LUMTITI-840957 format. One line per 4 residues: their letters; for each residue z, x, y of N, C-alpha, C. Coordinates in pm, whole numbers. Example, Ala and Ser with C-alpha at 12.3 -4.5 7.8 and 13.67 -1.06 7.14 Angstrom:
! residues 2
AS) 780,1319,-569,780,1230,-450,780,1320,-330 | 708,1285,-225,714,1367,-106,787,1290,3
***
This chain:
! residues 386
MKKK) 0,83,-120,0,0,0,0,87,126 | 76,199,121,82,288,236,-54,350,263 | -127,385,154,-259,444,172,-355,344,236 | -341,216,198,-429,112,252,-408,96,402
YGGL) -278,83,442,-251,67,585,-279,195,663 | -262,310,597,-294,437,664,-443,449,694 | -526,401,599,-671,404,622,-712,309,733 | -651,190,738,-682,94,844,-641,147,980
LLIL) -527,215,985,-481,273,1111,-574,382,1160 | -625,463,1065,-719,570,1102,-850,512,1156 | -901,405,1091,-1024,341,1137,-1005,281,1276 | -891,217,1299,-861,158,1429,-852,264,1538
LCSC) -789,376,1506,-777,484,1603,-912,544,1637 | -998,565,1535,-1132,621,1559,-1218,526,1640 | -1206,395,1614,-1286,298,1689,-1246,296,1836 | -1121,317,1865,-1077,322,2005,-1133,444,2076
LLSG) -1140,556,2005,-1192,678,2066,-1342,675,2084 | -1415,609,1992,-1560,610,1997,-1617,502,2086 | -1543,401,2118,-1598,288,2192,-1602,311,2342 | -1532,411,2392,-1527,434,2536,-1649,509,2588
CWDY) -1679,490,2716,-1789,562,2781,-1726,672,2867 | -1712,792,2807,-1636,898,2871,-1720,981,2968 | -1851,974,2954,-1937,1058,3039,-2034,973,3121 | -1989,857,3167,-2076,768,3244,-2104,828,3382
HELD) -2216,787,3442,-2254,833,3575,-2290,712,3660 | -2231,703,3777,-2268,599,3871,-2396,641,3942 | -2499,553,3938,-2627,588,3998,-2618,607,4148 | -2526,534,4213,-2514,548,4358,-2435,671,4398
KEAV) -2391,750,4302,-2321,874,4330,-2405,996,4291 | -2534,974,4265,-2622,1083,4223,-2749,1084,4306 | -2805,1201,4324,-2937,1217,4385,-3033,1256,4273 | -3112,1158,4228,-3198,1176,4112,-3328,1245,4154
ISLF) -3359,1357,4090,-3482,1433,4119,-3591,1384,4024 | -3698,1328,4080,-3809,1284,3997,-3924,1384,3999 | -3946,1452,4111,-4049,1556,4122,-3985,1683,4176 | -4035,1797,4127,-3981,1925,4171,-4095,2023,4189
AYDL) -4095,2095,4301,-4201,2192,4332,-4142,2331,4344 | -4211,2428,4285,-4170,2568,4288,-4273,2648,4367 | -4227,2722,4469,-4316,2805,4550,-4252,2940,4573 | -4335,3031,4622,-4290,3167,4651,-4300,3191,4800
ADHD) -4189,3235,4862,-4185,3264,5004,-4201,3414,5028 | -4191,3453,5153,-4199,3596,5187,-4078,3670,5132 | -4096,3800,5113,-3990,3888,5064,-3941,3846,4925 | -4033,3792,4844,-4007,3760,4705,-3892,3660,4690
RTIA) -3888,3562,4780,-3787,3457,4774,-3848,3329,4716 | -3764,3245,4659,-3807,3122,4594,-3786,3003,4687 | -3885,2913,4689,-3874,2788,4763,-3867,2674,4662 | -3761,2596,4670,-3743,2480,4583,-3755,2354,4667
TAFL) -3844,2262,4626,-3864,2135,4695,-3843,2022,4596 | -3759,1926,4633,-3723,1816,4544,-3762,1683,4606 | -3821,1598,4523,-3853,1458,4559,-3744,1372,4499 | -3656,1317,4585,-3535,1250,4540,-3549,1099,4545
QTTQ) -3478,1035,4455,-3460,890,4460,-3313,864,4493 | -3283,848,4622,-3146,824,4666,-3124,675,4686 | -3004,636,4726,-2972,495,4745,-2922,472,4887 | -2958,359,4944,-2916,325,5080,-2780,259,5083
KASQ) -2746,185,4978,-2622,109,4975,-2547,137,4846 | -2423,177,4858,-2345,207,4739,-2306,79,4668 | -2296,91,4534,-2259,-26,4454,-2112,-58,4474 | -2081,-185,4502,-1942,-226,4522,-1868,-239,4389
SGSG) -1943,-274,4284,-1880,-286,4153,-1877,-151,4086 | -1782,-133,3997,-1767,-5,3929,-1852,8,3806 | -1945,-83,3783,-2024,-81,3660,-2162,-23,3680 | -2192,26,3800,-2324,82,3824,-2432,-23,3830
DASA) -2407,-135,3896,-2503,-244,3904,-2624,-202,3984 | -2742,-203,3922,-2863,-157,3989,-2908,-254,4096 | -2868,-383,4088,-2911,-481,4185,-2850,-458,4322 | -2742,-379,4330,-2677,-354,4458,-2729,-229,4525
TSPT) -2827,-163,4467,-2881,-40,4523,-3024,-60,4566 | -3068,22,4660,-3205,15,4710,-3261,156,4718 | -3346,199,4624,-3393,337,4620,-3494,368,4731 | -3479,480,4792,-3573,528,4893,-3601,675,4865
PEVI) -3727,717,4865,-3759,857,4836,-3726,950,4952 | -3682,1068,4920,-3653,1172,5018,-3709,1303,4964 | -3753,1391,5055,-3804,1522,5018,-3722,1628,5091 | -3659,1717,5016,-3578,1824,5075,-3626,1958,5023
TAKG) -3609,2062,5103,-3656,2196,5068,-3548,2298,5101 | -3537,2400,5017,-3441,2507,5040,-3496,2638,4982 | -3452,2748,5037,-3494,2881,4992,-3376,2954,4929 | -3411,3055,4850,-3308,3138,4789,-3367,3266,4734
AHLY) -3281,3363,4709,-3328,3489,4652,-3381,3469,4511 | -3334,3367,4442,-3382,3330,4310,-3366,3180,4295 | -3408,3127,4182,-3410,2982,4163,-3269,2923,4167 | -3172,2990,4109,-3036,2938,4108,-2984,2917,4250
EAIK) -3008,3016,4335,-2960,3007,4473,-3035,2900,4550 | -3167,2885,4524,-3245,2783,4594,-3196,2642,4559 | -3170,2617,4431,-3120,2485,4390,-2979,2461,4444 | -2900,2565,4449,-2765,2551,4506,-2773,2518,4654
NLSL) -2869,2577,4726,-2885,2546,4867,-2940,2405,4888 | -3016,2353,4790,-3063,2215,4799,-2947,2116,4805 | -2842,2147,4729,-2728,2055,4723,-2653,2045,4854 | -2677,2138,4947,-2610,2133,5076,-2666,2023,5166
YVPY) -2786,1971,5132,-2850,1870,5215,-2818,1727,5171 | -2757,1710,5056,-2728,1575,5006,-2580,1564,4974 | -2521,1445,4997,-2378,1429,4969,-2346,1401,4824 | -2452,1388,4739,-2431,1354,4599,-2475,1469,4509
ELTF) -2447,1453,4381,-2484,1555,4283,-2632,1546,4249 | -2702,1660,4249,-2842,1664,4210,-2852,1657,4058 | -2932,1564,4010,-2946,1547,3865,-3092,1545,3826 | -3120,1591,3703,-3255,1594,3647,-3270,1495,3530
HHHV) -3184,1390,3527,-3188,1296,3414,-3323,1225,3404 | -3381,1190,3519,-3507,1114,3522,-3620,1199,3580 | -3614,1327,3552,-3716,1419,3603,-3851,1390,3536 | -3956,1374,3619,-4087,1336,3568,-4183,1455,3564
LSIL) -4189,1535,3672,-4294,1636,3683,-4245,1755,3762 | -4279,1875,3713,-4258,2001,3785,-4394,2057,3824 | -4411,2090,3952,-4537,2142,4003,-4517,2287,4045 | -4601,2375,3992,-4592,2517,4022,-4696,2555,4125
GEKF) -4655,2632,4225,-4750,2694,4315,-4816,2813,4247 | -4939,2845,4287,-5014,2951,4220,-4942,3085,4227 | -4891,3122,4345,-4824,3250,4360,-4694,3253,4282 | -4624,3140,4277,-4499,3135,4201,-4526,3155,4053
AQSH) -4633,3094,4002,-4665,3106,3860,-4709,3247,3823 | -4755,3324,3922,-4794,3463,3896,-4677,3560,3902 | -4564,3516,3953,-4449,3604,3973,-4353,3599,3856 | -4255,3686,3862,-4152,3689,3757,-4055,3572,3769
HFKD) -4058,3502,3881,-3964,3391,3901,-3990,3277,3802 | -4115,3262,3758,-4144,3154,3663,-4072,3177,3530 | -4061,3302,3489,-3986,3331,3367,-3838,3294,3384 | -3783,3322,3503,-3645,3284,3530,-3629,3132,3530
TLDR) -3733,3062,3578,-3730,2916,3579,-3724,2861,3437 | -3807,2915,3349,-3803,2872,3210,-3667,2899,3147 | -3608,3011,3183,-3476,3045,3130,-3372,2943,3175 | -3380,2903,3303,-3283,2805,3353,-3304,2669,3288
ITRV) -3430,2627,3277,-3459,2494,3222,-3411,2484,3078 | -3431,2589,3001,-3392,2584,2860,-3241,2594,2841 | -3172,2645,2942,-3027,2659,2929,-2951,2536,2978 | -3007,2465,3075,-2938,2349,3130,-2958,2230,3037
GKTR) -2850,2176,2985,-2861,2069,2886,-2908,1938,2944 | -2887,1914,3072,-2923,1786,3132,-3070,1777,3168 | -3145,1886,3156,-3286,1885,3191,-3367,1815,3082 | -3460,1728,3123,-3543,1656,3027,-3650,1749,2971
RRGL) -3655,1761,2840,-3757,1843,2775,-3894,1776,2779 | -3899,1646,2810,-4027,1576,2817,-4080,1568,2960 | -4017,1638,3052,-4070,1646,3188,-4201,1724,3189 | -4301,1674,3260,-4434,1733,3259,-4442,1853,3350
FAIT) -4541,1941,3322,-4572,2057,3403,-4711,2040,3464 | -4729,2091,3587,-4860,2097,3651,-4862,2218,3741 | -4982,2259,3781,-4999,2375,3867,-5105,2343,3972 | -5092,2402,4088,-5188,2379,4196,-5209,2508,4273
SGKA) -5327,2521,4333,-5353,2635,4420,-5284,2613,4553 | -5239,2719,4615,-5163,2704,4739,-5019,2667,4710 | -4956,2601,4806,-4816,2562,4791,-4804,2428,4720 | -4711,2421,4627,-4689,2298,4553,-4611,2195,4634
SRIL) -4535,2240,4731,-4449,2149,4807,-4529,2047,4888 | -4653,2083,4926,-4732,1992,5009,-4768,1864,4934 | -4775,1871,4801,-4811,1753,4721,-4701,1648,4728 | -4577,1691,4740,-4465,1597,4743,-4461,1516,4873
HLKL) -4536,1559,4974,-4539,1488,5102,-4660,1396,5114 | -4746,1392,5011,-4866,1310,5018,-4840,1170,4962 | -4930,1080,4994,-4924,943,4943,-5055,909,4874 | -5043,849,4757,-5160,808,4682,-5195,663,4715
PLAD) -5324,629,4723,-5363,490,4751,-5311,395,4643 | -5266,279,4687,-5221,171,4597,-5104,212,4509 | -5025,310,4553,-4911,355,4473,-4787,362,4562 | -4681,293,4520,-4555,296,4593,-4470,417,4554
DLSS) -4482,461,4431,-4401,572,4381,-4493,688,4345 | -4474,802,4410,-4560,917,4385,-4543,972,4245 | -4421,972,4193,-4396,1030,4060,-4467,951,3950 | -4458,819,3953,-4526,738,3852,-4676,744,3868
ALYS) -4726,758,3992,-4870,768,4016,-4925,898,3959 | -4856,1009,3981,-4900,1137,3925,-4895,1134,3773 | -4794,1069,3717,-4783,1056,3572,-4904,981,3515 | -4944,875,3583,-5060,797,3538,-5190,876,3552
LMDN) -5202,953,3661,-5321,1036,3680,-5336,1137,3567 | -5226,1196,3524,-5231,1294,3415,-5268,1227,3283 | -5215,1108,3260,-5250,1036,3137,-5399,1004,3133 | -5454,956,3244,-5596,921,3249,-5685,1044,3232
AAMQ) -5648,1154,3299,-5727,1277,3288,-5723,1333,3146 | -5608,1323,3079,-5597,1373,2942,-5676,1285,2846 | -5675,1153,2869,-5747,1063,2780,-5898,1086,2791 | -5946,1111,2913,-6089,1136,2933,-6124,1284,2914
QYST) -6022,1367,2889,-6039,1510,2860,-6098,1588,2977 | -6067,1545,3100,-6096,1627,3216,-5985,1731,3237 | -5869,1701,3183,-5755,1790,3192,-5668,1765,3069 | -5546,1811,3073,-5455,1794,2960,-5321,1743,3009
RVDL) -5231,1723,2920,-5096,1674,2952,-4997,1762,2878 | -4913,1834,2953,-4824,1934,2894,-4682,1910,2944 | -4589,1895,2852,-4448,1888,2890,-4381,2020,2853 | -4251,2027,2875,-4179,2153,2853,-4184,2195,2707
NDFL) -4171,2100,2615,-4177,2134,2473,-4313,2190,2434 | -4421,2132,2488,-4556,2182,2459,-4573,2324,2510 | -4527,2349,2632,-4542,2483,2691,-4463,2586,2611 | -4340,2553,2576,-4257,2647,2500,-4313,2671,2361
FDLT) -4376,2568,2302,-4437,2585,2170,-4551,2687,2176 | -4641,2673,2275,-4750,2770,2290,-4697,2908,2325 | -4591,2911,2405,-4536,3039,2449,-4474,3117,2334 | -4418,3048,2237,-4346,3115,2128,-4425,3119,1997
TVGI) -4547,3064,1997,-4630,3066,1877,-4721,3188,1878 | -4734,3254,1766,-4815,3375,1756,-4963,3341,1770 | -5033,3414,1857,-5178,3404,1865,-5232,3292,1950 | -5152,3231,2037,-5200,3127,2127,-5122,3134,2257
EPII) -5191,3107,2369,-5129,3115,2500,-5122,2976,2564 | -5029,2955,2659,-5009,2821,2716,-5115,2786,2822 | -5131,2656,2844,-5212,2601,2952,-5131,2492,3021 | -5163,2468,3151,-5096,2366,3230,-5202,2292,3311
PRIL) -5196,2160,3320,-5296,2085,3397,-5292,2121,3546 | -5408,2107,3610,-5422,2145,3751,-5432,2021,3839 | -5357,2021,3949,-5365,1916,4050,-5446,1968,4168 | -5552,1897,4203,-5640,1934,4314,-5616,1843,4432
TLHE) -5632,1897,4553,-5630,1817,4674,-5769,1820,4734 | -5832,1703,4740,-5968,1690,4790,-5966,1625,4927 | -6054,1674,5015,-6067,1619,5149,-6203,1553,5163 | -6201,1427,5204,-6324,1354,5229,-6343,1333,5379
DNSS) -6469,1314,5420,-6501,1303,5562,-6435,1182,5627 | -6431,1071,5555,-6379,947,5613,-6229,931,5593 | -6164,1027,5532,-6022,1014,5503,-5945,1121,5579 | -5839,1079,5646,-5757,1173,5722,-5661,1251,5633
SPIL) -5615,1188,5525,-5522,1254,5433,-5595,1297,5306 | -5554,1408,5246,-5620,1454,5123,-5594,1360,5005 | -5685,1365,4909,-5676,1283,4789,-5639,1372,4671 | -5546,1326,4589,-5502,1402,4473,-5588,1370,4352
KVSG) -5616,1473,4272,-5694,1457,4151,-5644,1556,4047 | -5637,1514,3922,-5600,1601,3810,-5727,1639,3736 | -5763,1767,3741,-5887,1813,3679,-5875,1962,3646 | -5916,1999,3525,-5909,2138,3484,-5766,2177,3447
CGAF) -5745,2306,3429,-5612,2354,3392,-5596,2499,3433 | -5473,2543,3433,-5440,2682,3459,-5407,2753,3329 | -5461,2874,3311,-5439,2951,3189,-5331,3056,3212 | -5249,3077,3111,-5139,3173,3120,-5155,3279,3012
RHAT) -5107,3398,3044,-5089,3502,2943,-4939,3527,2934 | -4881,3484,2823,-4736,3478,2808,-4682,3378,2912 | -4599,3421,3004,-4545,3328,3104,-4598,3360,3243 | -4718,3417,3251,-4777,3456,3379,-4913,3390,3395
FVGW) -4934,3325,3509,-5061,3260,3537,-5169,3365,3561 | -5290,3344,3499,-5397,3443,3511,-5527,3386,3565 | -5547,3254,3565,-5673,3201,3617,-5693,3054,3584 | -5808,3001,3636,-5839,2859,3623,-5950,2832,3522
LNAE) -5945,2716,3462,-6055,2661,3384,-6096,2529,3449 | -6227,2509,3469,-6272,2385,3529,-6268,2270,3427 | -6313,2152,3468,-6303,2034,3381,-6386,2050,3255 | -6507,2105,3266,-6592,2122,3147,-6531,2223,3050
QTRG) -6481,2335,3103,-6420,2436,3017,-6292,2383,2952 | -6216,2303,3025,-6095,2243,2969,-6129,2148,2856 | -6236,2072,2873,-6279,1980,2768,-6316,2056,2641 | -6392,2164,2654,-6424,2246,2538,-6301,2305,2473
LLWL) -6204,2347,2555,-6079,2401,2503,-6004,2296,2423 | -5999,2172,2474,-5929,2065,2402,-5999,2031,2273 | -6133,2036,2271,-6206,2015,2146,-6168,2121,2043 | -6163,2247,2088,-6129,2356,1996,-5985,2346,1948
RNRP) -5899,2287,2028,-5759,2267,1988,-5739,2138,1909 | -5845,2061,1888,-5839,1934,1815,-5747,1834,1882 | -5755,1825,2016,-5679,1726,2089,-5759,1595,2095 | -5697,1482,2066,-5770,1355,2066,-5804,1310,2207
GKSL) -5908,1230,2217,-5952,1177,2346,-6091,1118,2335 | -6129,1040,2435,-6262,981,2441,-6333,1037,2563 | -6411,1141,2541,-6480,1207,2651,-6622,1153,2665 | -6671,1155,2787,-6808,1112,2817,-6891,1235,2852
LRFP) -6998,1257,2776,-7089,1369,2802,-7217,1315,2863 | -7256,1372,2975,-7376,1331,3047,-7478,1444,3039 | -7601,1413,2994,-7704,1516,2982,-7842,1452,2999 | -7939,1529,3046,-8075,1476,3065,-8146,1457,2931
WQDG) -8231,1352,2927,-8312,1327,2807,-8440,1255,2851 | -8554,1321,2829,-8686,1270,2864,-8690,1228,3011 | -8712,1099,3040,-8731,1056,3179,-8603,1004,3244 | -8488,1028,3183,-8364,977,3240,-8243,1060,3201
TIVV) -8127,1000,3213,-8000,1063,3179,-7925,975,3080 | -7864,1039,2983,-7789,968,2879,-7642,1007,2888 | -7554,908,2871,-7410,930,2864,-7363,886,2726 | -7299,978,2653,-7250,952,2518,-7098,961,2518
ESED) -7034,862,2460,-6889,862,2445,-6854,904,2302 | -6774,1009,2291,-6736,1059,2159,-6629,969,2098 | -6653,925,1975,-6559,840,1903,-6466,924,1814 | -6521,1025,1752,-6443,1106,1659,-6497,1249,1662
LQTN) -6417,1342,1712,-6458,1481,1720,-6352,1568,1653 | -6393,1643,1552,-6302,1728,1477,-6358,1870,1473 | -6268,1966,1488,-6307,2107,1491,-6230,2184,1385 | -6300,2272,1319,-6238,2359,1219,-6277,2504,1250
IQAQ) -6177,2589,1270,-6199,2731,1300,-6154,2813,1181 | -6243,2900,1132,-6213,2986,1018,-6238,3131,1056 | -6147,3217,1015,-6163,3360,1036,-6250,3418,925 | -6354,3493,963,-6443,3557,866,-6378,3683,811
SKKK) -6396,3706,682,-6332,3821,616,-6435,3906,543 | -6516,3975,622,-6612,4067,564,-6559,4209,574 | -6589,4290,473,-6530,4424,465,-6580,4515,577 | -6705,4502,618,-6763,4594,717,-6742,4549,861
MTTP) -6664,4446,883,-6643,4396,1020,-6552,4491,1097 | -6597,4533,1215,-6514,4619,1302,-6436,4537,1404 | -6485,4417,1437,-6416,4328,1531,-6394,4193,1463 | -6293,4119,1504,-6268,3987,1443,-6386,3892,1466
SFRI) -6414,3809,1367,-6523,3713,1374,-6474,3578,1324 | -6523,3471,1389,-6478,3337,1356,-6598,3243,1343 | -6584,3144,1257,-6682,3039,1243,-6620,2909,1293 | -6691,2841,1384,-6643,2717,1444,-6732,2602,1399
DVHC) -6677,2508,1325,-6749,2390,1280,-6700,2269,1358 | -6793,2203,1427,-6761,2085,1508,-6835,1965,1449 | -6762,1861,1413,-6819,1736,1364,-6787,1626,1464 | -6890,1561,1513,-6870,1463,1619,-6954,1339,1595
AGKI) -6894,1222,1619,-6965,1093,1616,-6942,1024,1749 | -7044,954,1797,-7031,889,1926,-7134,780,1944 | -7124,712,2058,-7217,603,2089,-7271,621,2230 | -7393,576,2250,-7456,582,2382,-7404,467,2466
VMYT) -7350,499,2580,-7296,396,2668,-7382,375,2793 | -7477,467,2819,-7563,450,2935,-7691,531,2920 | -7802,471,2964,-7930,540,2969,-8003,493,3095 | -8044,588,3178,-8100,554,3309,-8252,561,3312
GDRV) -8317,582,3197,-8463,589,3194,-8527,451,3202 | -8660,449,3201,-8737,325,3216,-8773,260,3082 | -8754,330,2974,-8792,276,2844,-8673,215,2772 | -8701,140,2665,-8597,79,2583,-8573,169,2462
LTTE) -8447,207,2440,-8413,295,2329,-8427,223,2195 | -8476,296,2097,-8489,243,1962,-8425,341,1864 | -8420,301,1739,-8361,388,1636,-8443,514,1616 | -8571,513,1652,-8655,633,1637,-8616,742,1736
DIPS) -8547,704,1844,-8506,802,1945,-8376,874,1909 | -8304,823,1808,-8172,878,1777,-8176,1025,1737 | -8266,1072,1650,-8266,1215,1616,-8284,1306,1737 | -8371,1268,1828,-8391,1349,1948,-8268,1350,2038
IQHA) -8203,1233,2051,-8082,1226,2134,-7968,1305,2069 | -7956,1296,1937,-7853,1374,1866,-7871,1522,1888 | -7995,1570,1887,-8021,1712,1909,-7981,1754,2051 | -8014,1671,2151,-7976,1703,2289,-7825,1700,2306
WKKE) -7761,1603,2241,-7615,1595,2248,-7550,1715,2180 | -7607,1757,2069,-7557,1874,1999,-7561,1998,2087 | -7670,2019,2160,-7682,2133,2250,-7579,2127,2362 | -7551,2005,2410,-7451,1990,2515,-7311,2023,2464
IEHT) -7280,1984,2341,-7150,2018,2282,-7137,2169,2263 | -7242,2231,2212,-7241,2376,2194,-7218,2448,2326 | -7284,2401,2431,-7268,2463,2563,-7126,2448,2615 | -7066,2330,2595,-6930,2307,2643,-6829,2395,2570
VFSA) -6843,2405,2438,-6752,2489,2359,-6770,2637,2394 | -6895,2679,2406,-6923,2819,2439,-6869,2854,2577 | -6881,2761,2672,-6831,2786,2807,-6680,2806,2808 | -6607,2729,2729,-6462,2744,2722,-6423,2879,2661
IQRA) -6494,2921,2557,-6463,3049,2492,-6491,3165,2587 | -6604,3161,2656,-6640,3269,2747,-6541,3280,2862 | -6495,3166,2913,-6398,3170,3023,-6266,3228,2976 | -6221,3191,2858,-6097,3245,2804,-6108,3396,2782
KKLR) -6224,3441,2734,-6245,3585,2716,-6242,3659,2848 | -6303,3599,2950,-6306,3664,3082,-6166,3676,3141 | -6083,3576,3118,-5945,3581,3167,-5855,3665,3078 | -5905,3704,2961,-5830,3785,2864,-5699,3716,2822
TDVI) -5713,3591,2785,-5599,3515,2734,-5649,3416,2630 | -5593,3418,2512,-5638,3334,2402,-5567,3199,2409 | -5611,3115,2502,-5553,2981,2517,-5605,2885,2410 | -5704,2926,2333,-5762,2841,2229,-5684,2853,2098
GFGN) -5643,2974,2062,-5565,2994,1941,-5639,3063,1829 | -5742,3144,1861,-5812,3219,1757,-5718,3319,1689 | -5630,3379,1769,-5534,3473,1712,-5442,3408,1613 | -5403,3283,1638,-5317,3211,1546,-5389,3181,1415
VLYC) -5522,3152,1423,-5601,3129,1301,-5604,3256,1217 | -5626,3371,1283,-5630,3498,1212,-5492,3533,1155 | -5388,3502,1231,-5253,3531,1184,-5218,3447,1061 | -5256,3319,1061,-5227,3232,947,-5308,3272,824
TKPR) -5426,3334,846,-5510,3377,734,-5464,3510,677 | -5443,3607,767,-5401,3742,726,-5289,3790,816 | -5166,3746,791,-5055,3780,881,-5024,3929,888 | -5032,3999,777,-5000,4143,779,-5104,4222,858
LYKA) -5232,4189,837,-5338,4258,911,-5327,4230,1060 | -5299,4107,1096,-5290,4072,1238,-5174,4146,1305 | -5058,4149,1240,-4944,4217,1300,-4965,4367,1311 | -5026,4427,1209,-5041,4572,1207,-5153,4621,1299
KYMA) -5263,4545,1310,-5381,4596,1379,-5410,4528,1512 | -5391,4396,1519,-5441,4320,1635,-5334,4270,1730 | -5216,4243,1684,-5118,4168,1762,-5083,4234,1895 | -5066,4365,1897,-5019,4434,2017,-5117,4422,2133
KWDE) -5248,4422,2104,-5349,4418,2211,-5452,4308,2186 | -5406,4194,2136,-5500,4087,2104,-5565,4029,2230 | -5485,3989,2327,-5541,3926,2447,-5623,4023,2531 | -5576,4145,2546,-5642,4240,2635,-5766,4305,2574
RFFP) -5769,4324,2442,-5877,4402,2381,-5953,4327,2271 | -5885,4284,2168,-5953,4235,2049,-6011,4096,2067 | -5940,4008,2136,-5995,3873,2158,-6123,3875,2241 | -6131,3949,2352,-6258,3953,2427,-6374,4014,2347
QSTM) -6344,4100,2249,-6449,4163,2170,-6488,4082,2046 | -6415,3979,2014,-6441,3902,1893,-6570,3821,1907 | -6631,3788,1793,-6756,3711,1791,-6731,3574,1729 | -6803,3473,1780,-6787,3336,1734,-6923,3277,1697
MIHV) -6930,3213,1583,-7049,3140,1540,-7018,2990,1545 | -7093,2918,1629,-7067,2776,1652,-7169,2693,1576 | -7120,2600,1495,-7206,2509,1419,-7162,2366,1449 | -7253,2285,1503,-7222,2150,1546,-7303,2050,1465
ESKI) -7235,1946,1417,-7301,1832,1353,-7267,1707,1434 | -7368,1648,1497,-7348,1530,1581,-7418,1410,1521 | -7358,1293,1540,-7414,1170,1484,-7395,1055,1581 | -7505,991,1619,-7501,872,1703,-7480,751,1613
IAIG) -7372,678,1636,-7340,563,1551,-7379,431,1615 | -7412,430,1744,-7453,306,1811,-7534,342,1934 | -7640,265,1959,-7721,287,2079,-7647,238,2202 | -7572,129,2190,-7492,82,2303,-7575,17,2411
MTNH) -7531,31,2536,-7596,-35,2648,-7694,59,2719 | -7797,1,2780,-7888,74,2866,-7892,3,3001 | -7982,45,3086,-7993,-21,3217,-8076,-148,3210 | -8130,-179,3089,-8211,-301,3074,-8121,-418,3034
RP) -8151,-534,3088,-8078,-654,3048,-8127,-701,2910 | -8039,-763,2832,-8080,-809,2698,-8183,-921,2706
***
């Protein structure tokens, strides 16, 4: 009987300890950072800019009632000798605690990404437990802080608008979508280097304020930014990485232009193992199926035109893939992952012969054979009415 009541007492005691909310946070007592920009100032100092969601009216109830608060965005900037000092100086401008619970996007300035401060940033992010590992990364030329002061058309919240822009660009394969986990995975995986999507600011004649666009990506060697890839090169890179998406390829054909939407594109990269090879060699097999969504010529497409269109589409795919490889070689960074393919095939050979100078020497000297199989599965729509 004593054991029975002792067990009930233990269960009751544990339930009392587990049912409480010991680490709750009042939203009206926090300054929530949704966007964060990293820049480099003079004399090797760091500039930290935060896009905050603060509250105008404190909650009267102690339960954190969201209906009693009214969020308004604020942008604050501070400098420091390093990132820790810059973030500490940011807290001097707000009466509440700075938190990264709902952090959406980190934007890197080009000069900051080229400096050693970015490595320190990664160290801080991985050490702070409250930082969201699913927060996205982006990079821009010039200063990143200027983006936090812009407004997007038809968007009340800049953070959610930028998030949607990245999703759309990744789906159409004009750019990619990278969070902290993705970046750290590429950074710590043998034979592949990280990439980060690029945010562009475009100026139009009739518009007084610049327009934001997500297109292309920035390439890194380890944790250092080394150069840009445009939208076409990024698309080829994503194909080689087997990233899903529905891309539209536009190319000339006879008396007009054809646009093909890829339905299923799969890539297989194999390392060649011939005894007399002095440099690494790879075979790239691309299998793609798609449908024609637009044709601007004067004739009506028929099934007899499909072989010719498939051949033209095949050449366009080969050009896109080749362009991505050549750009990566020129930047001397294996953002595609050929080194990882070689490492998985022959790990001892890669570590002993290639690993130390793969990006700088062996990857630019490697040869690639591209083989594409394309198939049109539907003619789709043309400019002619049915």
